[in-house]
PDB file of N, CA, C and O in Angstrom:
ATOM      1  N   UNK A   1      19.362 -32.197 -24.250  1.00  0.00           N
ATOM      2  CA  UNK A   1      18.473 -31.284 -23.558  1.00  0.00           C
ATOM      3  C   UNK A   1      18.627 -31.406 -22.046  1.00  0.00           C
ATOM      4  O   UNK A   1      18.521 -30.418 -21.320  1.00  0.00           O
ATOM      5  N   UNK A   2      18.878 -32.628 -21.578  1.00  0.00           N
ATOM      6  CA  UNK A   2      19.017 -32.830 -20.141  1.00  0.00           C
ATOM      7  C   UNK A   2      20.244 -32.116 -19.591  1.00  0.00           C
ATOM      8  O   UNK A   2      20.235 -31.689 -18.436  1.00  0.00           O
ATOM      9  N   UNK A   3      21.279 -31.981 -20.376  1.00  0.00           N
ATOM     10  CA  UNK A   3      22.483 -31.294 -19.900  1.00  0.00           C
ATOM     11  C   UNK A   3      22.288 -29.785 -19.875  1.00  0.00           C
ATOM     12  O   UNK A   3      22.973 -29.094 -19.120  1.00  0.00           O
ATOM     13  N   UNK A   4      21.391 -29.267 -20.663  1.00  0.00           N
ATOM     14  CA  UNK A   4      21.133 -27.824 -20.685  1.00  0.00           C
ATOM     15  C   UNK A   4      20.238 -27.380 -19.535  1.00  0.00           C
ATOM     16  O   UNK A   4      20.280 -26.216 -19.137  1.00  0.00           O
ATOM     17  N   UNK A   5      19.444 -28.272 -19.006  1.00  0.00           N
ATOM     18  CA  UNK A   5      18.501 -27.911 -17.943  1.00  0.00           C
ATOM     19  C   UNK A   5      19.193 -27.363 -16.699  1.00  0.00           C
ATOM     20  O   UNK A   5      18.790 -26.301 -16.224  1.00  0.00           O
ATOM     21  N   UNK A   6      20.207 -28.020 -16.145  1.00  0.00           N
ATOM     22  CA  UNK A   6      20.878 -27.457 -14.965  1.00  0.00           C
ATOM     23  C   UNK A   6      21.554 -26.117 -15.257  1.00  0.00           C
ATOM     24  O   UNK A   6      21.598 -25.237 -14.396  1.00  0.00           O
ATOM     25  N   UNK A   7      22.076 -25.968 -16.461  1.00  0.00           N
ATOM     26  CA  UNK A   7      22.710 -24.702 -16.830  1.00  0.00           C
ATOM     27  C   UNK A   7      21.662 -23.593 -16.889  1.00  0.00           C
ATOM     28  O   UNK A   7      21.898 -22.491 -16.395  1.00  0.00           O
ATOM     29  N   UNK A   8      20.521 -23.876 -17.484  1.00  0.00           N
ATOM     30  CA  UNK A   8      19.442 -22.881 -17.561  1.00  0.00           C
ATOM     31  C   UNK A   8      18.942 -22.500 -16.173  1.00  0.00           C
ATOM     32  O   UNK A   8      18.695 -21.324 -15.904  1.00  0.00           O
ATOM     33  N   UNK A   9      18.794 -23.468 -15.306  1.00  0.00           N
ATOM     34  CA  UNK A   9      18.343 -23.193 -13.940  1.00  0.00           C
ATOM     35  C   UNK A   9      19.373 -22.344 -13.210  1.00  0.00           C
ATOM     36  O   UNK A   9      19.007 -21.403 -12.506  1.00  0.00           O
ATOM     37  N   UNK A  10      20.645 -22.657 -13.365  1.00  0.00           N
ATOM     38  CA  UNK A  10      21.703 -21.887 -12.706  1.00  0.00           C
ATOM     39  C   UNK A  10      21.728 -20.447 -13.212  1.00  0.00           C
ATOM     40  O   UNK A  10      21.892 -19.517 -12.423  1.00  0.00           O
ATOM     41  N   UNK A  11      21.568 -20.259 -14.511  1.00  0.00           N
ATOM     42  CA  UNK A  11      21.538 -18.906 -15.076  1.00  0.00           C
ATOM     43  C   UNK A  11      20.317 -18.149 -14.571  1.00  0.00           C
ATOM     44  O   UNK A  11      20.424 -16.974 -14.222  1.00  0.00           O
ATOM     45  N   UNK A  12      19.175 -18.793 -14.525  1.00  0.00           N
ATOM     46  CA  UNK A  12      17.957 -18.151 -14.041  1.00  0.00           C
ATOM     47  C   UNK A  12      18.088 -17.740 -12.582  1.00  0.00           C
ATOM     48  O   UNK A  12      17.693 -16.632 -12.218  1.00  0.00           O
ATOM     49  N   UNK A  13      18.629 -18.603 -11.749  1.00  0.00           N
ATOM     50  CA  UNK A  13      18.834 -18.279 -10.333  1.00  0.00           C
ATOM     51  C   UNK A  13      19.809 -17.121 -10.197  1.00  0.00           C
ATOM     52  O   UNK A  13      19.599 -16.234  -9.369  1.00  0.00           O
ATOM     53  N   UNK A  14      20.862 -17.113 -10.986  1.00  0.00           N
ATOM     54  CA  UNK A  14      21.831 -16.022 -10.942  1.00  0.00           C
ATOM     55  C   UNK A  14      21.225 -14.694 -11.352  1.00  0.00           C
ATOM     56  O   UNK A  14      21.491 -13.670 -10.722  1.00  0.00           O
ATOM     57  N   UNK A  15      20.415 -14.698 -12.400  1.00  0.00           N
ATOM     58  CA  UNK A  15      19.762 -13.467 -12.852  1.00  0.00           C
ATOM     59  C   UNK A  15      18.789 -12.956 -11.799  1.00  0.00           C
ATOM     60  O   UNK A  15      18.755 -11.756 -11.524  1.00  0.00           O
ATOM     61  N   UNK A  16      18.002 -13.837 -11.212  1.00  0.00           N
ATOM     62  CA  UNK A  16      17.053 -13.418 -10.177  1.00  0.00           C
ATOM     63  C   UNK A  16      17.772 -12.876  -8.950  1.00  0.00           C
ATOM     64  O   UNK A  16      17.325 -11.894  -8.358  1.00  0.00           O
ATOM     65  N   UNK A  17      18.870 -13.497  -8.563  1.00  0.00           N
ATOM     66  CA  UNK A  17      19.636 -13.007  -7.415  1.00  0.00           C
ATOM     67  C   UNK A  17      20.251 -11.652  -7.727  1.00  0.00           C
ATOM     68  O   UNK A  17      20.270 -10.766  -6.873  1.00  0.00           O
ATOM     69  N   UNK A  18      20.749 -11.489  -8.932  1.00  0.00           N
ATOM     70  CA  UNK A  18      21.350 -10.219  -9.329  1.00  0.00           C
ATOM     71  C   UNK A  18      20.311  -9.100  -9.352  1.00  0.00           C
ATOM     72  O   UNK A  18      20.586  -7.993  -8.891  1.00  0.00           O
ATOM     73  N   UNK A  19      19.126  -9.379  -9.883  1.00  0.00           N
ATOM     74  CA  UNK A  19      18.061  -8.366  -9.940  1.00  0.00           C
ATOM     75  C   UNK A  19      17.539  -8.026  -8.551  1.00  0.00           C
ATOM     76  O   UNK A  19      17.204  -6.870  -8.290  1.00  0.00           O
ATOM     77  N   UNK A  20      17.464  -8.985  -7.673  1.00  0.00           N
ATOM     78  CA  UNK A  20      16.957  -8.750  -6.327  1.00  0.00           C
ATOM     79  C   UNK A  20      17.910  -7.969  -5.458  1.00  0.00           C
ATOM     80  O   UNK A  20      17.479  -7.315  -4.509  1.00  0.00           O
ATOM     81  N   UNK A  21      19.188  -8.018  -5.751  1.00  0.00           N
ATOM     82  CA  UNK A  21      20.190  -7.335  -4.924  1.00  0.00           C
ATOM     83  C   UNK A  21      20.538  -5.951  -5.447  1.00  0.00           C
ATOM     84  O   UNK A  21      21.345  -5.255  -4.832  1.00  0.00           O
ATOM     85  N   UNK A  22      19.964  -5.538  -6.544  1.00  0.00           N
ATOM     86  CA  UNK A  22      20.365  -4.281  -7.161  1.00  0.00           C
ATOM     87  C   UNK A  22      19.741  -3.040  -6.586  1.00  0.00           C
ATOM     88  O   UNK A  22      20.236  -1.945  -6.853  1.00  0.00           O
ATOM     89  N   UNK A  23      18.704  -3.142  -5.825  1.00  0.00           N
ATOM     90  CA  UNK A  23      17.995  -1.961  -5.332  1.00  0.00           C
ATOM     91  C   UNK A  23      18.580  -1.513  -4.002  1.00  0.00           C
ATOM     92  O   UNK A  23      18.813  -2.328  -3.110  1.00  0.00           O
ATOM     93  N   UNK A  24      18.814  -0.227  -3.876  1.00  0.00           N
ATOM     94  CA  UNK A  24      19.361   0.343  -2.659  1.00  0.00           C
ATOM     95  C   UNK A  24      18.304   1.173  -1.957  1.00  0.00           C
ATOM     96  O   UNK A  24      17.875   2.192  -2.499  1.00  0.00           O
ATOM     97  N   UNK A  25      17.873   0.781  -0.786  1.00  0.00           N
ATOM     98  CA  UNK A  25      17.008   1.593   0.071  1.00  0.00           C
ATOM     99  C   UNK A  25      15.594   1.762  -0.427  1.00  0.00           C
ATOM    100  O   UNK A  25      14.693   1.054   0.021  1.00  0.00           O
ATOM    101  N   UNK A  26      15.382   2.673  -1.332  1.00  0.00           N
ATOM    102  CA  UNK A  26      14.033   3.013  -1.754  1.00  0.00           C
ATOM    103  C   UNK A  26      13.515   4.168  -0.924  1.00  0.00           C
ATOM    104  O   UNK A  26      14.305   4.946  -0.390  1.00  0.00           O
ATOM    105  N   UNK A  27      12.210   4.296  -0.805  1.00  0.00           N
ATOM    106  CA  UNK A  27      11.636   5.370  -0.002  1.00  0.00           C
ATOM    107  C   UNK A  27      11.550   4.945   1.448  1.00  0.00           C
ATOM    108  O   UNK A  27      11.384   3.764   1.752  1.00  0.00           O
ATOM    109  N   UNK A  28      11.662   5.898   2.327  1.00  0.00           N
ATOM    110  CA  UNK A  28      11.541   5.614   3.747  1.00  0.00           C
ATOM    111  C   UNK A  28      10.071   5.552   4.114  1.00  0.00           C
ATOM    112  O   UNK A  28       9.238   6.201   3.482  1.00  0.00           O
ATOM    113  N   UNK A  29       9.752   4.769   5.138  1.00  0.00           N
ATOM    114  CA  UNK A  29       8.358   4.589   5.540  1.00  0.00           C
ATOM    115  C   UNK A  29       7.757   5.889   6.051  1.00  0.00           C
ATOM    116  O   UNK A  29       6.574   6.146   5.826  1.00  0.00           O
ATOM    117  N   UNK A  30       8.537   6.708   6.728  1.00  0.00           N
ATOM    118  CA  UNK A  30       8.023   7.958   7.270  1.00  0.00           C
ATOM    119  C   UNK A  30       7.755   9.003   6.205  1.00  0.00           C
ATOM    120  O   UNK A  30       6.943   9.904   6.413  1.00  0.00           O
ATOM    121  N   UNK A  31       8.428   8.896   5.061  1.00  0.00           N
ATOM    122  CA  UNK A  31       8.288   9.888   4.011  1.00  0.00           C
ATOM    123  C   UNK A  31       7.168   9.549   3.031  1.00  0.00           C
ATOM    124  O   UNK A  31       6.838  10.368   2.172  1.00  0.00           O
ATOM    125  N   UNK A  32       6.588   8.381   3.139  1.00  0.00           N
ATOM    126  CA  UNK A  32       5.555   7.954   2.199  1.00  0.00           C
ATOM    127  C   UNK A  32       4.260   8.720   2.439  1.00  0.00           C
ATOM    128  O   UNK A  32       3.903   9.036   3.574  1.00  0.00           O
ATOM    129  N   UNK A  33       3.566   9.012   1.343  1.00  0.00           N
ATOM    130  CA  UNK A  33       2.267   9.674   1.450  1.00  0.00           C
ATOM    131  C   UNK A  33       1.234   8.672   1.955  1.00  0.00           C
ATOM    132  O   UNK A  33       1.322   7.483   1.651  1.00  0.00           O
ATOM    133  N   UNK A  34       0.261   9.146   2.721  1.00  0.00           N
ATOM    134  CA  UNK A  34      -0.771   8.216   3.192  1.00  0.00           C
ATOM    135  C   UNK A  34      -1.645   7.736   2.033  1.00  0.00           C
ATOM    136  O   UNK A  34      -1.873   8.464   1.066  1.00  0.00           O
ATOM    137  N   UNK A  35      -2.119   6.521   2.148  1.00  0.00           N
ATOM    138  CA  UNK A  35      -3.016   5.939   1.154  1.00  0.00           C
ATOM    139  C   UNK A  35      -4.433   6.341   1.533  1.00  0.00           C
ATOM    140  O   UNK A  35      -4.869   6.104   2.660  1.00  0.00           O
ATOM    141  N   UNK A  36      -5.154   6.950   0.592  1.00  0.00           N
ATOM    142  CA  UNK A  36      -6.527   7.387   0.849  1.00  0.00           C
ATOM    143  C   UNK A  36      -7.478   6.525   0.034  1.00  0.00           C
ATOM    144  O   UNK A  36      -7.373   6.440  -1.189  1.00  0.00           O
ATOM    145  N   UNK A  37      -8.409   5.885   0.738  1.00  0.00           N
ATOM    146  CA  UNK A  37      -9.377   4.992   0.112  1.00  0.00           C
ATOM    147  C   UNK A  37     -10.792   5.466   0.400  1.00  0.00           C
ATOM    148  O   UNK A  37     -11.026   6.185   1.372  1.00  0.00           O
ATOM    149  N   UNK A  38     -11.733   5.065  -0.442  1.00  0.00           N
ATOM    150  CA  UNK A  38     -13.148   5.319  -0.184  1.00  0.00           C
ATOM    151  C   UNK A  38     -13.850   3.977  -0.024  1.00  0.00           C
ATOM    152  O   UNK A  38     -13.494   2.985  -0.661  1.00  0.00           O
ATOM    153  N   UNK A  39     -14.856   3.975   0.844  1.00  0.00           N
ATOM    154  CA  UNK A  39     -15.615   2.756   1.127  1.00  0.00           C
ATOM    155  C   UNK A  39     -17.090   3.127   1.115  1.00  0.00           C
ATOM    156  O   UNK A  39     -17.517   4.020   1.846  1.00  0.00           O
ATOM    157  N   UNK A  40     -17.860   2.446   0.291  1.00  0.00           N
ATOM    158  CA  UNK A  40     -19.276   2.755   0.142  1.00  0.00           C
ATOM    159  C   UNK A  40     -20.131   1.699   0.834  1.00  0.00           C
ATOM    160  O   UNK A  40     -19.925   0.498   0.662  1.00  0.00           O
ATOM    161  N   UNK A  41     -21.091   2.172   1.616  1.00  0.00           N
ATOM    162  CA  UNK A  41     -22.061   1.310   2.288  1.00  0.00           C
ATOM    163  C   UNK A  41     -23.443   1.781   1.847  1.00  0.00           C
ATOM    164  O   UNK A  41     -23.744   2.970   1.949  1.00  0.00           O
ATOM    165  N   UNK A  42     -24.282   0.880   1.363  1.00  0.00           N
ATOM    166  CA  UNK A  42     -25.587   1.319   0.871  1.00  0.00           C
ATOM    167  C   UNK A  42     -26.604   1.526   1.978  1.00  0.00           C
ATOM    168  O   UNK A  42     -27.692   2.045   1.727  1.00  0.00           O
ATOM    169  N   UNK A  43     -26.270   1.129   3.200  1.00  0.00           N
ATOM    170  CA  UNK A  43     -27.171   1.351   4.324  1.00  0.00           C
ATOM    171  C   UNK A  43     -27.165   2.831   4.720  1.00  0.00           C
ATOM    172  O   UNK A  43     -26.174   3.526   4.492  1.00  0.00           O
ATOM    173  N   UNK A  44     -28.264   3.320   5.312  1.00  0.00           N
ATOM    174  CA  UNK A  44     -28.286   4.716   5.768  1.00  0.00           C
ATOM    175  C   UNK A  44     -27.288   4.931   6.908  1.00  0.00           C
ATOM    176  O   UNK A  44     -26.892   3.972   7.570  1.00  0.00           O
ATOM    177  N   UNK A  45     -26.877   6.182   7.142  1.00  0.00           N
ATOM    178  CA  UNK A  45     -25.864   6.458   8.165  1.00  0.00           C
ATOM    179  C   UNK A  45     -26.242   5.991   9.566  1.00  0.00           C
ATOM    180  O   UNK A  45     -25.358   5.744  10.387  1.00  0.00           O
ATOM    181  N   UNK A  46     -27.538   5.864   9.859  1.00  0.00           N
ATOM    182  CA  UNK A  46     -27.964   5.450  11.194  1.00  0.00           C
ATOM    183  C   UNK A  46     -27.960   3.936  11.378  1.00  0.00           C
ATOM    184  O   UNK A  46     -28.095   3.450  12.501  1.00  0.00           O
ATOM    185  N   UNK A  47     -27.809   3.193  10.296  1.00  0.00           N
ATOM    186  CA  UNK A  47     -27.825   1.730  10.371  1.00  0.00           C
ATOM    187  C   UNK A  47     -26.558   1.236  11.062  1.00  0.00           C
ATOM    188  O   UNK A  47     -25.501   1.859  10.968  1.00  0.00           O
ATOM    189  N   UNK A  48     -26.681   0.108  11.757  1.00  0.00           N
ATOM    190  CA  UNK A  48     -25.565  -0.431  12.526  1.00  0.00           C
ATOM    191  C   UNK A  48     -24.369  -0.774  11.634  1.00  0.00           C
ATOM    192  O   UNK A  48     -23.224  -0.590  12.046  1.00  0.00           O
ATOM    193  N   UNK A  49     -24.616  -1.262  10.435  1.00  0.00           N
ATOM    194  CA  UNK A  49     -23.507  -1.633   9.559  1.00  0.00           C
ATOM    195  C   UNK A  49     -22.750  -0.397   9.071  1.00  0.00           C
ATOM    196  O   UNK A  49     -21.531  -0.447   8.907  1.00  0.00           O
ATOM    197  N   UNK A  50     -23.450   0.697   8.839  1.00  0.00           N
ATOM    198  CA  UNK A  50     -22.788   1.938   8.435  1.00  0.00           C
ATOM    199  C   UNK A  50     -21.964   2.508   9.586  1.00  0.00           C
ATOM    200  O   UNK A  50     -20.862   3.013   9.372  1.00  0.00           O
ATOM    201  N   UNK A  51     -22.493   2.430  10.802  1.00  0.00           N
ATOM    202  CA  UNK A  51     -21.732   2.916  11.966  1.00  0.00           C
ATOM    203  C   UNK A  51     -20.496   2.056  12.196  1.00  0.00           C
ATOM    204  O   UNK A  51     -19.424   2.576  12.507  1.00  0.00           O
ATOM    205  N   UNK A  52     -20.640   0.744  12.045  1.00  0.00           N
ATOM    206  CA  UNK A  52     -19.491  -0.148  12.204  1.00  0.00           C
ATOM    207  C   UNK A  52     -18.439   0.089  11.120  1.00  0.00           C
ATOM    208  O   UNK A  52     -17.243  -0.061  11.372  1.00  0.00           O
ATOM    209  N   UNK A  53     -18.874   0.453   9.929  1.00  0.00           N
ATOM    210  CA  UNK A  53     -17.918   0.761   8.862  1.00  0.00           C
ATOM    211  C   UNK A  53     -17.080   1.983   9.237  1.00  0.00           C
ATOM    212  O   UNK A  53     -15.881   2.023   8.963  1.00  0.00           O
ATOM    213  N   UNK A  54     -17.707   2.970   9.857  1.00  0.00           N
ATOM    214  CA  UNK A  54     -16.963   4.141  10.316  1.00  0.00           C
ATOM    215  C   UNK A  54     -15.969   3.795  11.411  1.00  0.00           C
ATOM    216  O   UNK A  54     -14.841   4.287  11.416  1.00  0.00           O
ATOM    217  N   UNK A  55     -16.389   2.950  12.335  1.00  0.00           N
ATOM    218  CA  UNK A  55     -15.483   2.512  13.400  1.00  0.00           C
ATOM    219  C   UNK A  55     -14.332   1.680  12.830  1.00  0.00           C
ATOM    220  O   UNK A  55     -13.194   1.788  13.286  1.00  0.00           O
ATOM    221  N   UNK A  56     -14.634   0.861  11.842  1.00  0.00           N
ATOM    222  CA  UNK A  56     -13.611   0.050  11.193  1.00  0.00           C
ATOM    223  C   UNK A  56     -12.579   0.940  10.504  1.00  0.00           C
ATOM    224  O   UNK A  56     -11.377   0.686  10.587  1.00  0.00           O
ATOM    225  N   UNK A  57     -13.054   1.984   9.824  1.00  0.00           N
ATOM    226  CA  UNK A  57     -12.138   2.905   9.146  1.00  0.00           C
ATOM    227  C   UNK A  57     -11.230   3.612  10.152  1.00  0.00           C
ATOM    228  O   UNK A  57     -10.043   3.804   9.888  1.00  0.00           O
ATOM    229  N   UNK A  58     -11.778   3.995  11.291  1.00  0.00           N
ATOM    230  CA  UNK A  58     -10.963   4.636  12.327  1.00  0.00           C
ATOM    231  C   UNK A  58      -9.940   3.659  12.906  1.00  0.00           C
ATOM    232  O   UNK A  58      -8.808   4.045  13.199  1.00  0.00           O
ATOM    233  N   UNK A  59     -10.333   2.399  13.071  1.00  0.00           N
ATOM    234  CA  UNK A  59      -9.401   1.391  13.585  1.00  0.00           C
ATOM    235  C   UNK A  59      -8.253   1.155  12.604  1.00  0.00           C
ATOM    236  O   UNK A  59      -7.105   0.997  13.019  1.00  0.00           O
ATOM    237  N   UNK A  60      -8.557   1.131  11.318  1.00  0.00           N
ATOM    238  CA  UNK A  60      -7.514   0.965  10.302  1.00  0.00           C
ATOM    239  C   UNK A  60      -6.559   2.149  10.340  1.00  0.00           C
ATOM    240  O   UNK A  60      -5.344   1.972  10.250  1.00  0.00           O
ATOM    241  N   UNK A  61      -7.099   3.351  10.473  1.00  0.00           N
ATOM    242  CA  UNK A  61      -6.259   4.549  10.533  1.00  0.00           C
ATOM    243  C   UNK A  61      -5.349   4.509  11.760  1.00  0.00           C
ATOM    244  O   UNK A  61      -4.173   4.864  11.675  1.00  0.00           O
ATOM    245  N   UNK A  62      -5.888   4.078  12.896  1.00  0.00           N
ATOM    246  CA  UNK A  62      -5.095   4.016  14.126  1.00  0.00           C
ATOM    247  C   UNK A  62      -4.018   2.934  14.034  1.00  0.00           C
ATOM    248  O   UNK A  62      -2.881   3.160  14.445  1.00  0.00           O
ATOM    249  N   UNK A  63      -4.363   1.773  13.504  1.00  0.00           N
ATOM    250  CA  UNK A  63      -3.397   0.673  13.426  1.00  0.00           C
ATOM    251  C   UNK A  63      -2.297   0.930  12.404  1.00  0.00           C
ATOM    252  O   UNK A  63      -1.186   0.419  12.545  1.00  0.00           O
ATOM    253  N   UNK A  64      -2.601   1.718  11.375  1.00  0.00           N
ATOM    254  CA  UNK A  64      -1.590   2.004  10.354  1.00  0.00           C
ATOM    255  C   UNK A  64      -0.797   3.263  10.671  1.00  0.00           C
ATOM    256  O   UNK A  64       0.075   3.658   9.897  1.00  0.00           O
ATOM    257  N   UNK A  65      -1.089   3.894  11.795  1.00  0.00           N
ATOM    258  CA  UNK A  65      -0.373   5.113  12.156  1.00  0.00           C
ATOM    259  C   UNK A  65      -0.715   6.279  11.249  1.00  0.00           C
ATOM    260  O   UNK A  65       0.105   7.176  11.049  1.00  0.00           O
ATOM    261  N   UNK A  66      -1.917   6.273  10.700  1.00  0.00           N
ATOM    262  CA  UNK A  66      -2.349   7.347   9.815  1.00  0.00           C
ATOM    263  C   UNK A  66      -1.916   7.169   8.369  1.00  0.00           C
ATOM    264  O   UNK A  66      -2.185   8.040   7.542  1.00  0.00           O
ATOM    265  N   UNK A  67      -1.253   6.067   8.041  1.00  0.00           N
ATOM    266  CA  UNK A  67      -0.787   5.838   6.677  1.00  0.00           C
ATOM    267  C   UNK A  67      -1.897   5.350   5.750  1.00  0.00           C
ATOM    268  O   UNK A  67      -1.771   5.469   4.532  1.00  0.00           O
ATOM    269  N   UNK A  68      -2.979   4.805   6.301  1.00  0.00           N
ATOM    270  CA  UNK A  68      -4.138   4.384   5.508  1.00  0.00           C
ATOM    271  C   UNK A  68      -5.350   5.122   6.045  1.00  0.00           C
ATOM    272  O   UNK A  68      -5.724   4.959   7.206  1.00  0.00           O
ATOM    273  N   UNK A  69      -5.964   5.935   5.192  1.00  0.00           N
ATOM    274  CA  UNK A  69      -7.135   6.711   5.585  1.00  0.00           C
ATOM    275  C   UNK A  69      -8.310   6.288   4.708  1.00  0.00           C
ATOM    276  O   UNK A  69      -8.232   6.329   3.481  1.00  0.00           O
ATOM    277  N   UNK A  70      -9.397   5.881   5.357  1.00  0.00           N
ATOM    278  CA  UNK A  70     -10.576   5.403   4.639  1.00  0.00           C
ATOM    279  C   UNK A  70     -11.726   6.358   4.905  1.00  0.00           C
ATOM    280  O   UNK A  70     -12.074   6.622   6.056  1.00  0.00           O
ATOM    281  N   UNK A  71     -12.315   6.877   3.829  1.00  0.00           N
ATOM    282  CA  UNK A  71     -13.495   7.728   3.926  1.00  0.00           C
ATOM    283  C   UNK A  71     -14.713   6.861   3.635  1.00  0.00           C
ATOM    284  O   UNK A  71     -14.810   6.252   2.569  1.00  0.00           O
ATOM    285  N   UNK A  72     -15.636   6.810   4.583  1.00  0.00           N
ATOM    286  CA  UNK A  72     -16.828   5.971   4.444  1.00  0.00           C
ATOM    287  C   UNK A  72     -17.980   6.824   3.933  1.00  0.00           C
ATOM    288  O   UNK A  72     -18.289   7.870   4.505  1.00  0.00           O
ATOM    289  N   UNK A  73     -18.613   6.374   2.856  1.00  0.00           N
ATOM    290  CA  UNK A  73     -19.796   7.016   2.298  1.00  0.00           C
ATOM    291  C   UNK A  73     -20.973   6.073   2.508  1.00  0.00           C
ATOM    292  O   UNK A  73     -20.981   4.963   1.977  1.00  0.00           O
ATOM    293  N   UNK A  74     -21.948   6.499   3.264  1.00  0.00           N
ATOM    294  CA  UNK A  74     -23.107   5.649   3.545  1.00  0.00           C
ATOM    295  C   UNK A  74     -24.339   6.183   2.834  1.00  0.00           C
ATOM    296  O   UNK A  74     -24.339   7.297   2.310  1.00  0.00           O
ATOM    297  N   UNK A  75     -25.371   5.383   2.824  1.00  0.00           N
ATOM    298  CA  UNK A  75     -26.627   5.782   2.205  1.00  0.00           C
ATOM    299  C   UNK A  75     -26.619   5.685   0.693  1.00  0.00           C
ATOM    300  O   UNK A  75     -27.449   6.319   0.041  1.00  0.00           O
ATOM    301  N   UNK A  76     -25.723   4.924   0.119  1.00  0.00           N
ATOM    302  CA  UNK A  76     -25.687   4.752  -1.329  1.00  0.00           C
ATOM    303  C   UNK A  76     -25.238   5.980  -2.086  1.00  0.00           C
ATOM    304  O   UNK A  76     -25.634   6.165  -3.237  1.00  0.00           O
ATOM    305  N   UNK A  77     -24.429   6.822  -1.483  1.00  0.00           N
ATOM    306  CA  UNK A  77     -23.987   8.061  -2.122  1.00  0.00           C
ATOM    307  C   UNK A  77     -23.152   7.779  -3.368  1.00  0.00           C
ATOM    308  O   UNK A  77     -23.280   8.490  -4.365  1.00  0.00           O
ATOM    309  N   UNK A  78     -22.315   6.773  -3.333  1.00  0.00           N
ATOM    310  CA  UNK A  78     -21.422   6.491  -4.462  1.00  0.00           C
ATOM    311  C   UNK A  78     -21.988   5.482  -5.450  1.00  0.00           C
ATOM    312  O   UNK A  78     -21.391   5.263  -6.504  1.00  0.00           O
ATOM    313  N   UNK A  79     -23.122   4.860  -5.140  1.00  0.00           N
ATOM    314  CA  UNK A  79     -23.651   3.847  -6.051  1.00  0.00           C
ATOM    315  C   UNK A  79     -24.719   4.396  -6.943  1.00  0.00           C
ATOM    316  O   UNK A  79     -25.267   3.666  -7.770  1.00  0.00           O
TER     317      UNK A  79
END
């Protein structure tokens, strides 16, 4: 069994390397659709935490270049 262990490890490493090198390109970052998420806050829209959630969603949208868009629902609309 001890002699088979290095052979099994070598075969496993070879298979993983072969599988990892097989993909060519994929989708381009500019062509990807934006990710749209919803975020629920049970506080009313005038509450500080609900306002901060809206600002947070805008910051995420700006930092991701518009690729992540978060819609904030406040006042327990989704719960």
